[in-house]
DSSP file (Angstrom, degrees, kcal/mol; ACC not computed):
  #  RESIDUE AA STRUCTURE BP1 BP2  ACC     N-H-->O    O-->H-N    N-H-->O    O-->H-N    TCO  KAPPA ALPHA  PHI   PSI    X-CA   Y-CA   Z-CA
    1    1 A M              0   0    0      0, 0.0     2,-0.3     0, 0.0    13,-0.2   0.000 360.0 360.0 360.0 139.8  -12.6   42.4  -25.9
    2    2 A Y  E     +A   13   0A   0     11,-1.8    11,-3.5     2,-0.0     2,-0.3  -0.904 360.0 170.5-119.0 149.8  -15.9   43.3  -27.5
    3    3 A N  E     -A   12   0A   0     -2,-0.3     2,-0.3     9,-0.3     9,-0.2  -0.970  17.3-162.8-153.9 170.3  -19.4   42.8  -26.1
    4    4 A Y  E     -A   11   0A   0      7,-2.1     7,-2.3    -2,-0.3     2,-0.3  -0.981   7.7-175.4-155.0 143.4  -23.0   43.5  -26.6
    5    5 A S  E     +A   10   0A   0     -2,-0.3     2,-0.3     5,-0.2     5,-0.2  -0.994  10.7 155.8-146.9 139.3  -26.1   43.3  -24.4
    6    6 A C        -     0   0    0      3,-2.7     3,-0.3    -2,-0.3    -2,-0.0  -0.847  59.1 -83.0-145.5-177.4  -29.8   43.8  -24.8
    7    7 A A  S    S+     0   0    0     -2,-0.3     3,-0.1     1,-0.2     0, 0.0   0.806 125.9  45.7 -62.8 -29.5  -33.0   42.6  -23.2
    8    8 A N  S    S-     0   0    0      1,-0.2    19,-1.4    18,-0.1     2,-0.3   0.738 124.3 -45.9 -88.2 -24.7  -33.0   39.4  -25.2
    9    9 A G  E     - B   0  26A   0     -3,-0.3    -3,-2.7    17,-0.2     2,-0.3  -0.985  47.2-130.4 177.0-173.2  -29.4   38.3  -24.9
   10   10 A S  E     -AB   5  25A   0     15,-2.5    15,-2.7    -2,-0.3     2,-0.3  -0.966   8.5-161.3-156.2 167.0  -25.7   39.2  -24.9
   11   11 A Y  E     -AB   4  24A   0     -7,-2.3    -7,-2.1    -2,-0.3     2,-0.4  -0.981   6.0-155.1-150.9 163.5  -22.3   38.2  -26.3
   12   12 A Q  E     -AB   3  23A   0     11,-1.2    11,-2.8    -2,-0.3     2,-0.5  -0.994   9.8-152.5-139.1 132.4  -18.7   38.7  -25.6
   13   13 A L  E     +AB   2  22A   0    -11,-3.5   -11,-1.8    -2,-0.4     2,-0.3  -0.926  22.0 168.6-107.8 126.2  -15.9   38.4  -28.2
   14   14 A T  E     - B   0  21A   0      7,-2.3     7,-2.9    -2,-0.5     2,-0.5  -0.905  27.8-130.3-131.5 162.6  -12.4   37.4  -27.0
   15   15 A L  E     - B   0  20A   0     -2,-0.3     2,-0.5     5,-0.2     5,-0.2  -0.960  17.7-178.7-117.3 127.7   -9.2   36.3  -28.8
   16   16 A Q  E >  S- B   0  19A   0      3,-3.1     3,-1.6    -2,-0.5     2,-0.5  -0.900  70.4 -54.0-124.9  99.4   -7.3   33.2  -27.7
   17   17 A G  T 3  S-     0   0    0     -2,-0.5    35,-0.0     1,-0.2     0, 0.0  -0.594 121.8 -22.7  67.5-119.2   -4.2   33.0  -29.9
   18   18 A S  T 3  S+     0   0    0     -2,-0.5    35,-2.0    -3,-0.1     2,-0.5   0.077 120.1  98.9-108.0  21.4   -5.6   33.0  -33.4
   19   19 A V  E <   -Bc  16  53A   0     -3,-1.6    -3,-3.1    33,-0.2     2,-0.5  -0.940  60.5-151.4-113.9 125.3   -9.0   31.9  -32.3
   20   20 A I  E     -Bc  15  54A   0     33,-3.0    35,-2.6    -2,-0.5     2,-0.5  -0.823  13.3-158.1 -91.5 128.7  -11.9   34.3  -31.8
   21   21 A I  E     -Bc  14  55A   0     -7,-2.9    -7,-2.3    -2,-0.5     2,-0.6  -0.940   6.1-165.2-111.9 123.4  -14.4   33.0  -29.3
   22   22 A G  E     -Bc  13  56A   0     33,-2.7    35,-2.6    -2,-0.5     2,-0.8  -0.932   5.4-164.4-106.3 112.7  -17.9   34.4  -29.3
   23   23 A E  E     -Bc  12  57A   0    -11,-2.8   -11,-1.2    -2,-0.6     2,-0.3  -0.866  13.6-170.9-102.1 110.5  -19.7   33.6  -26.1
   24   24 A F  E     -B   11   0A   0     33,-1.9    36,-0.7    -2,-0.8     2,-0.4  -0.749  12.1-174.0-105.5 146.5  -23.5   34.1  -26.6
   25   25 A N  E     -Bc  10  60A   0    -15,-2.7   -15,-2.5    -2,-0.3    36,-0.2  -0.998  53.6  -2.4-136.1 136.0  -26.3   34.0  -24.0
   26   26 A G  E    S-B    9   0A   0     34,-2.7   -17,-0.2    -2,-0.4    37,-0.2  -0.251 105.6 -21.0  83.4-171.9  -30.0   34.2  -24.8
   27   27 A A        -     0   0    0    -19,-1.4     2,-0.6    34,-0.1    37,-0.2  -0.462  60.7-131.7 -74.9 143.0  -31.8   34.7  -28.1
   28   28 A I  B     -f   64   0B   0     35,-1.9    37,-2.7    -2,-0.2    40,-0.2  -0.860  28.8-175.0 -98.9 119.3  -29.9   36.1  -31.0
   29   29 A N     >  -     0   0    0     -2,-0.6     4,-2.3    35,-0.2     5,-0.2  -0.587  39.0 -99.5-108.9 175.4  -31.7   38.9  -32.8
   30   30 A D  H  > S+     0   0    0      1,-0.2     4,-2.1     2,-0.2     5,-0.2   0.882 120.1  50.3 -63.5 -41.6  -30.9   40.8  -36.0
   31   31 A R  H  > S+     0   0    0      1,-0.2     4,-2.1     2,-0.2    -1,-0.2   0.914 111.2  49.8 -64.2 -41.9  -29.5   43.9  -34.2
   32   32 A M  H  > S+     0   0    0      1,-0.2     4,-2.4     2,-0.2    -2,-0.2   0.937 113.0  45.2 -60.9 -47.7  -27.2   41.7  -32.0
   33   33 A I  H  X S+     0   0    0     -4,-2.3     4,-2.1     1,-0.2    -1,-0.2   0.811 110.3  54.6 -71.6 -28.8  -25.8   39.8  -35.0
   34   34 A A  H  X S+     0   0    0     -4,-2.1     4,-1.6    -5,-0.2    -1,-0.2   0.910 111.3  45.1 -67.2 -41.8  -25.3   43.0  -37.0
   35   35 A T  H  X S+     0   0    0     -4,-2.1     4,-2.7     1,-0.2     5,-0.2   0.901 110.1  55.6 -66.1 -41.1  -23.3   44.5  -34.2
   36   36 A F  H  X S+     0   0    0     -4,-2.4     4,-3.1     1,-0.2     5,-0.2   0.920 104.8  53.1 -55.4 -46.5  -21.4   41.2  -33.9
   37   37 A A  H  X S+     0   0    0     -4,-2.1     4,-2.0     1,-0.2    -1,-0.2   0.909 111.5  45.3 -59.2 -43.8  -20.4   41.4  -37.5
   38   38 A K  H  X S+     0   0    0     -4,-1.6     4,-2.1     2,-0.2    -1,-0.2   0.917 116.0  45.5 -66.4 -43.9  -19.0   44.9  -37.1
   39   39 A Q  H  X S+     0   0    0     -4,-2.7     4,-2.4     2,-0.2    -2,-0.2   0.869 110.7  53.6 -70.4 -35.8  -17.1   44.0  -33.9
   40   40 A L  H  X S+     0   0    0     -4,-3.1     4,-2.4    -5,-0.2    -1,-0.2   0.937 110.5  47.0 -61.1 -46.8  -15.8   40.7  -35.4
   41   41 A E  H  X S+     0   0    0     -4,-2.0     4,-2.5    -5,-0.2    -2,-0.2   0.899 111.5  51.4 -62.5 -40.4  -14.4   42.6  -38.3
   42   42 A A  H  X S+     0   0    0     -4,-2.1     4,-3.0     2,-0.2    -1,-0.2   0.899 110.0  49.5 -63.0 -40.8  -12.9   45.2  -36.0
   43   43 A L  H  X S+     0   0    0     -4,-2.4     4,-1.8     2,-0.2    -2,-0.2   0.914 111.3  48.6 -64.8 -44.3  -11.2   42.5  -33.9
   44   44 A V  H  <>S+     0   0    0     -4,-2.4     5,-2.4     1,-0.2     4,-0.3   0.928 116.7  42.8 -61.0 -45.7   -9.8   40.8  -37.0
   45   45 A N  H ><5S+     0   0    0     -4,-2.5     3,-1.0     3,-0.2    -2,-0.2   0.903 110.3  55.7 -68.1 -41.9   -8.4   44.1  -38.2
   46   46 A E  H 3<5S+     0   0    0     -4,-3.0    -1,-0.2     1,-0.3    -2,-0.2   0.870 117.5  35.0 -59.5 -38.9   -7.1   45.3  -34.8
   47   47 A H  T 3<5S-     0   0    0     -4,-1.8    -1,-0.3    -5,-0.2    -2,-0.2   0.320 106.9-126.2 -99.3   6.6   -5.0   42.1  -34.4
   48   48 A Q  T < 5 -     0   0    0     -3,-1.0     2,-0.6    -4,-0.3    -3,-0.2   0.898  39.5-176.9  49.3  50.3   -4.2   41.9  -38.1
   49   49 A L      < +     0   0    0     -5,-2.4    -1,-0.2    -6,-0.2     3,-0.2  -0.675  22.0 162.2 -82.0 120.8   -5.4   38.3  -38.3
   50   50 A S  S    S+     0   0    0     -2,-0.6     2,-0.3     1,-0.3    -1,-0.2   0.568  76.7  34.0-108.2 -15.8   -4.9   36.8  -41.8
   51   51 A H  S    S+     0   0    0      2,-0.0    -1,-0.3    33,-0.0     2,-0.3  -0.879  85.3 134.7-144.0 100.6   -5.3   33.2  -40.7
   52   52 A W  E     - d   0  84A   0     31,-2.3    33,-3.5    -2,-0.3    34,-0.6  -0.854  37.0-139.7-146.0 173.5   -7.7   32.6  -37.9
   53   53 A A  E     -cd  19  86A   0    -35,-2.0   -33,-3.0    -2,-0.3     2,-0.4  -0.893  12.0-138.5-137.0 166.6  -10.6   30.5  -36.6
   54   54 A Y  E     -cd  20  87A   0     32,-2.4    34,-1.9    -2,-0.3     2,-0.5  -0.990   9.0-169.7-132.6 136.9  -13.9   31.1  -34.8
   55   55 A V  E     -cd  21  88A   0    -35,-2.6   -33,-2.7    -2,-0.4     2,-0.8  -0.992  11.3-154.3-123.5 123.7  -15.7   29.2  -32.0
   56   56 A G  E     -cd  22  89A   0     32,-2.8    34,-2.8    -2,-0.5     2,-1.4  -0.858   4.0-162.2 -95.5 106.4  -19.2   30.1  -31.1
   57   57 A N  E     +cd  23  90A   0    -35,-2.6   -33,-1.9    -2,-0.8     3,-0.2  -0.722  31.1 151.7 -88.9  91.3  -19.8   29.1  -27.5
   58   58 A S  E >   +     0   0A   0     32,-2.0     3,-1.7    -2,-1.4    34,-0.4  -0.149  15.8 129.2-119.3  35.4  -23.6   29.1  -27.7
   59   59 A I  E 3  S+     0   0A   0      1,-0.3    -1,-0.2    32,-0.2    33,-0.1   0.763  79.4  49.2 -65.0 -24.0  -24.6   26.6  -25.0
   60   60 A N  E 3  S+c   25   0A   0    -36,-0.7   -34,-2.7    -3,-0.2    -1,-0.3  -0.004  88.8 103.9-104.0  28.3  -27.0   29.2  -23.5
   61   61 A V    <   -     0   0    0     -3,-1.7    32,-0.4   -36,-0.2    31,-0.2  -0.944  44.3-175.7-113.2 118.5  -28.6   30.1  -26.9
   62   62 A P        -     0   0    0      0, 0.0    34,-0.7     0, 0.0     2,-0.3   0.877  64.9 -48.1 -76.7 -37.1  -32.1   28.7  -27.6
   63   63 A A        -     0   0    0    -37,-0.2   -35,-1.9    32,-0.1     2,-0.3  -0.977  49.0-106.6-178.6 173.1  -32.3   30.0  -31.1
   64   64 A A  B     -f   28   0B   0     -2,-0.3   -35,-0.2   -37,-0.2   -37,-0.1  -0.869  39.1-104.0-115.5 154.3  -31.9   33.0  -33.5
   65   65 A T     >  -     0   0    0    -37,-2.7     4,-2.6    -2,-0.3     5,-0.2  -0.370  36.9-108.6 -68.4 158.3  -34.6   35.0  -35.1
   66   66 A P  H  > S+     0   0    0      0, 0.0     4,-2.1     0, 0.0     5,-0.2   0.873 121.0  52.2 -57.2 -36.9  -35.2   34.3  -38.8
   67   67 A E  H  > S+     0   0    0      2,-0.2     4,-2.0     1,-0.2     5,-0.1   0.915 110.6  46.8 -65.6 -43.0  -33.6   37.7  -39.7
   68   68 A A  H  > S+     0   0    0    -40,-0.2     4,-1.9     1,-0.2    -1,-0.2   0.909 109.9  54.1 -65.2 -41.1  -30.5   37.0  -37.6
   69   69 A Q  H  X S+     0   0    0     -4,-2.6     4,-0.8     1,-0.2    -2,-0.2   0.918 109.0  48.1 -59.0 -43.9  -30.2   33.5  -39.2
   70   70 A Q  H >X S+     0   0    0     -4,-2.1     4,-0.9     1,-0.2     3,-0.8   0.899 109.7  52.2 -65.0 -40.3  -30.3   35.0  -42.7
   71   71 A R  H 3X S+     0   0    0     -4,-2.0     4,-2.1     1,-0.2    -1,-0.2   0.827  99.1  66.0 -64.7 -30.9  -27.7   37.6  -41.7
   72   72 A M  H 3X S+     0   0    0     -4,-1.9     4,-2.5     1,-0.2    -1,-0.2   0.804  93.8  59.9 -62.2 -29.2  -25.4   34.8  -40.4
   73   73 A V  H <X S+     0   0    0     -3,-0.8     4,-2.1    -4,-0.8    -1,-0.2   0.952 108.3  42.2 -63.4 -49.3  -25.1   33.4  -43.9
   74   74 A S  H  X S+     0   0    0     -4,-0.9     4,-2.1     1,-0.2    -2,-0.2   0.861 113.6  53.4 -68.4 -33.8  -23.5   36.7  -45.2
   75   75 A I  H  X S+     0   0    0     -4,-2.1     4,-2.6     2,-0.2    -1,-0.2   0.937 108.8  49.0 -64.2 -45.9  -21.4   37.0  -42.1
   76   76 A A  H  X S+     0   0    0     -4,-2.5     4,-2.6     2,-0.2     5,-0.2   0.909 109.8  51.5 -61.3 -42.5  -20.0   33.4  -42.6
   77   77 A K  H  X S+     0   0    0     -4,-2.1     4,-1.9     1,-0.2    -1,-0.2   0.921 111.7  47.8 -58.6 -43.8  -19.2   34.2  -46.3
   78   78 A H  H  X S+     0   0    0     -4,-2.1     4,-0.9     2,-0.2    -2,-0.2   0.903 110.5  51.9 -64.3 -42.2  -17.4   37.3  -45.2
   79   79 A M  H ><>S+     0   0    0     -4,-2.6     5,-2.2     1,-0.2     3,-1.0   0.948 111.3  45.7 -59.9 -50.6  -15.5   35.4  -42.5
   80   80 A Y  H ><5S+     0   0    0     -4,-2.6     3,-0.8     1,-0.3    -1,-0.2   0.848 112.0  52.4 -63.4 -33.8  -14.3   32.7  -44.9
   81   81 A A  H 3<5S+     0   0    0     -4,-1.9    -1,-0.3     1,-0.2    -2,-0.2   0.659 109.9  51.1 -75.0 -15.1  -13.3   35.3  -47.5
   82   82 A H  T <<5S-     0   0    0     -3,-1.0    -1,-0.2    -4,-0.9    -2,-0.2  -0.177 131.4 -70.9-121.8  40.9  -11.2   37.1  -44.9
   83   83 A G  T < 5S+     0   0    0     -3,-0.8   -31,-2.3     1,-0.3     2,-0.5   0.361  78.7 142.1 100.9  -4.6   -9.0   34.5  -43.4
   84   84 A C  E   < +d   52   0A   0     -5,-2.2    -1,-0.3   -33,-0.2   -31,-0.2  -0.605  20.7 178.1 -74.7 122.0  -11.2   32.3  -41.3
   85   85 A K  E     +     0   0A   0    -33,-3.5     2,-0.3    -2,-0.5   -32,-0.2   0.657  61.8  11.0 -99.3 -19.5  -10.0   28.7  -41.7
   86   86 A A  E     -d   53   0A   0    -34,-0.6   -32,-2.4     2,-0.0     2,-0.4  -0.987  55.4-161.7-160.2 149.0  -12.4   26.8  -39.4
   87   87 A I  E     +d   54   0A   0     -2,-0.3     2,-0.3   -34,-0.2   -32,-0.2  -0.994  13.9 172.4-133.9 139.3  -15.6   27.3  -37.4
   88   88 A A  E     -d   55   0A   0    -34,-1.9   -32,-2.8    -2,-0.4     2,-0.4  -0.963  13.6-150.3-142.6 160.1  -16.9   25.3  -34.5
   89   89 A F  E     -de  56 117A   0     27,-3.0    29,-2.9    -2,-0.3     2,-0.7  -0.981  14.4-151.9-135.3 144.7  -19.8   25.6  -32.1
   90   90 A V  E     +de  57 118A   0    -34,-2.8   -32,-2.0    -2,-0.4     2,-0.3  -0.951  50.4 135.5-109.2 105.4  -20.6   24.6  -28.6
   91   91 A V        +     0   0    0     27,-0.8   -32,-0.2    -2,-0.7    -2,-0.1  -0.996  34.9 177.1-153.5 146.2  -24.4   24.3  -28.7
   92   92 A D        +     0   0    0    -34,-0.4     2,-0.4    -2,-0.3   -33,-0.1   0.432  47.1 114.3-132.5  -2.7  -27.1   21.9  -27.5
   93   93 A S     >  -     0   0    0    -32,-0.4     4,-2.6   -35,-0.3     5,-0.2  -0.582  57.3-147.5 -71.9 124.5  -30.3   23.5  -28.5
   94   94 A A  H  > S+     0   0    0     -2,-0.4     4,-2.1     1,-0.2    -1,-0.2   0.870  99.4  50.7 -60.1 -37.0  -32.1   21.4  -31.2
   95   95 A I  H  > S+     0   0    0    -33,-0.2     4,-2.4     2,-0.2    -1,-0.2   0.940 111.0  47.0 -67.0 -46.8  -33.5   24.6  -32.8
   96   96 A A  H  > S+     0   0    0    -34,-0.7     4,-2.4     1,-0.2    -2,-0.2   0.888 111.9  51.1 -63.2 -39.0  -30.2   26.3  -32.9
   97   97 A I  H  X S+     0   0    0     -4,-2.6     4,-2.2     2,-0.2    -1,-0.2   0.904 109.8  50.1 -64.9 -40.7  -28.5   23.2  -34.4
   98   98 A N  H  X S+     0   0    0     -4,-2.1     4,-2.1     2,-0.2    -2,-0.2   0.905 110.5  49.7 -62.9 -41.6  -31.2   23.0  -37.0
   99   99 A Q  H  X S+     0   0    0     -4,-2.4     4,-2.4     1,-0.2    -2,-0.2   0.913 109.6  51.5 -63.6 -41.3  -30.7   26.7  -37.9
  100  100 A L  H  X S+     0   0    0     -4,-2.4     4,-2.5     1,-0.2    -2,-0.2   0.893 108.2  52.3 -61.7 -40.1  -26.9   26.1  -38.1
  101  101 A D  H  X S+     0   0    0     -4,-2.2     4,-2.0     2,-0.2    -1,-0.2   0.909 109.4  48.9 -62.1 -43.0  -27.6   23.2  -40.5
  102  102 A Q  H  X S+     0   0    0     -4,-2.1     4,-2.0     2,-0.2    -2,-0.2   0.905 110.7  50.6 -63.6 -42.2  -29.8   25.5  -42.7
  103  103 A I  H  X S+     0   0    0     -4,-2.4     4,-1.5     1,-0.2    -2,-0.2   0.927 110.2  49.7 -61.3 -45.6  -27.1   28.2  -42.7
  104  104 A R  H  X>S+     0   0    0     -4,-2.5     5,-2.4     1,-0.2     4,-0.7   0.867 107.7  53.7 -64.4 -36.5  -24.4   25.6  -43.7
  105  105 A K  H ><5S+     0   0    0     -4,-2.0     3,-1.0     1,-0.2    -1,-0.2   0.915 107.8  50.8 -62.9 -41.7  -26.6   24.3  -46.6
  106  106 A E  H 3<5S+     0   0    0     -4,-2.0    -1,-0.2     1,-0.3    -2,-0.2   0.815 109.4  51.5 -64.9 -28.9  -27.0   27.9  -47.9
  107  107 A L  H 3<5S-     0   0    0     -4,-1.5    -1,-0.3    -5,-0.2    -2,-0.2   0.586 114.9-119.0 -81.5 -10.6  -23.2   28.2  -47.7
  108  108 A G  T <<5 +     0   0    0     -3,-1.0     2,-0.3    -4,-0.7    -3,-0.2   0.716  52.8 164.5  79.6  21.3  -22.8   25.0  -49.7
  109  109 A K      < -     0   0    0     -5,-2.4    -1,-0.3     1,-0.1     4,-0.1  -0.577  19.8-169.4 -74.1 131.6  -20.9   23.2  -46.9
  110  110 A E        +     0   0    0     -2,-0.3    -1,-0.1     2,-0.1     3,-0.1   0.721  56.3  87.9 -98.1 -24.5  -20.9   19.4  -47.6
  111  111 A N  S    S-     0   0    0      1,-0.1     2,-0.1     2,-0.1     5,-0.1  -0.376  92.3 -88.2 -73.3 160.2  -19.5   18.0  -44.3
  112  112 A K    >   -     0   0    0      1,-0.1     3,-1.6    -2,-0.1     4,-0.4  -0.369  22.9-131.3 -71.4 142.9  -22.1   17.3  -41.6
  113  113 A T  G >  S+     0   0    0      1,-0.3     3,-1.9     2,-0.2     4,-0.3   0.860 107.8  66.0 -58.4 -35.5  -23.1   20.0  -39.2
  114  114 A S  G >  S+     0   0    0      1,-0.3     3,-0.8     2,-0.2    -1,-0.3   0.736  88.3  69.1 -60.3 -21.3  -22.5   17.5  -36.4
  115  115 A D  G <  S+     0   0    0     -3,-1.6    -1,-0.3     1,-0.2    -2,-0.2   0.728 105.2  39.4 -69.2 -20.9  -18.8   17.5  -37.4
  116  116 A I  G <  S+     0   0    0     -3,-1.9   -27,-3.0    -4,-0.4     2,-0.5   0.252  96.2  94.1-113.7  11.7  -18.4   21.1  -36.1
  117  117 A I  E <   -e   89   0A   0     -3,-0.8     2,-0.3    -4,-0.3   -27,-0.2  -0.910  52.0-179.6-108.2 130.8  -20.6   20.8  -33.0
  118  118 A F  E     -e   90   0A   0    -29,-2.9   -27,-0.8    -2,-0.5     3,-0.1  -0.880  33.9-135.2-129.6 158.1  -19.0   20.1  -29.6
  119  119 A S  S    S+     0   0    0     -2,-0.3     2,-0.3   -29,-0.2   -29,-0.1   0.635  89.4  27.7 -89.0 -14.7  -20.2   19.6  -26.1
  120  120 A D  S  > S-     0   0    0    -31,-0.1     4,-1.7     1,-0.1     3,-0.3  -0.985  76.8-117.0-146.7 160.3  -17.4   21.7  -24.5
  121  121 A L  H  > S+     0   0    0     -2,-0.3     4,-2.8     1,-0.2     5,-0.2   0.859 109.2  58.7 -63.5 -39.8  -15.2   24.6  -25.4
  122  122 A D  H  > S+     0   0    0      1,-0.2     4,-2.2     2,-0.2    -1,-0.2   0.899 107.2  47.2 -60.2 -41.2  -11.9   22.7  -25.1
  123  123 A D  H  > S+     0   0    0     -3,-0.3     4,-2.2     2,-0.2    -1,-0.2   0.904 112.4  49.7 -66.4 -40.6  -13.0   20.2  -27.8
  124  124 A A  H  X S+     0   0    0     -4,-1.7     4,-2.3     1,-0.2     5,-0.2   0.904 111.1  49.5 -63.9 -41.4  -14.2   23.0  -30.1
  125  125 A L  H  X S+     0   0    0     -4,-2.8     4,-2.5     1,-0.2    -2,-0.2   0.902 109.3  51.6 -65.1 -41.0  -10.9   24.8  -29.6
  126  126 A S  H  X S+     0   0    0     -4,-2.2     4,-1.2    -5,-0.2    -1,-0.2   0.917 109.9  51.0 -59.9 -43.2   -8.9   21.6  -30.4
  127  127 A Y  H >< S+     0   0    0     -4,-2.2     3,-0.7     1,-0.2     4,-0.3   0.963 114.3  40.4 -59.9 -54.9  -10.9   21.2  -33.6
  128  128 A V  H >< S+     0   0    0     -4,-2.3     3,-1.7     1,-0.2     4,-0.3   0.866 110.2  58.7 -67.8 -34.5  -10.4   24.7  -34.9
  129  129 A N  H >< S+     0   0    0     -4,-2.5     3,-1.2     1,-0.3    -1,-0.2   0.781  93.7  67.4 -64.8 -24.6   -6.7   24.8  -33.9
  130  130 A S  T << S+     0   0    0     -4,-1.2    -1,-0.3    -3,-0.7    -2,-0.2   0.664 100.0  51.3 -68.8 -13.5   -6.0   21.8  -36.0
  131  131 A Y  T <         0   0    0     -3,-1.7    -1,-0.2    -4,-0.3    -2,-0.2   0.458 360.0 360.0 -98.2  -4.0   -6.7   24.0  -39.0
  132  132 A L    <         0   0    0     -3,-1.2    -2,-0.2    -4,-0.3    -1,-0.1   0.442 360.0 360.0-101.7 360.0   -4.4   26.7  -38.0
């Protein structure tokens, strides 16, 4: 398990089968997301995951800073290039959902952002597991 905590928020990364779950709380800033990227890569390498999925359990996240949002684009590109087959989120903040939509547009994703947003973790896990 990997984790990070600062005055603005925290996260914890766990592995459930071939699904990495990132449970975030509070605002996501650039330093947090940079650490997340390093720890995510370490987790993938440590477990030698070649075919995996990611669920962001972000129900307690109001938003990300603009710098963190921009970094998320490069992180997502790296994830897809290194074996990530599906991504889903548990999120209800309108601001965070809008940011996710902007990130997906920059990635050139054509399906609707609403297709990967779920109200609970079990539904998100079912969705990503269908791609594994």
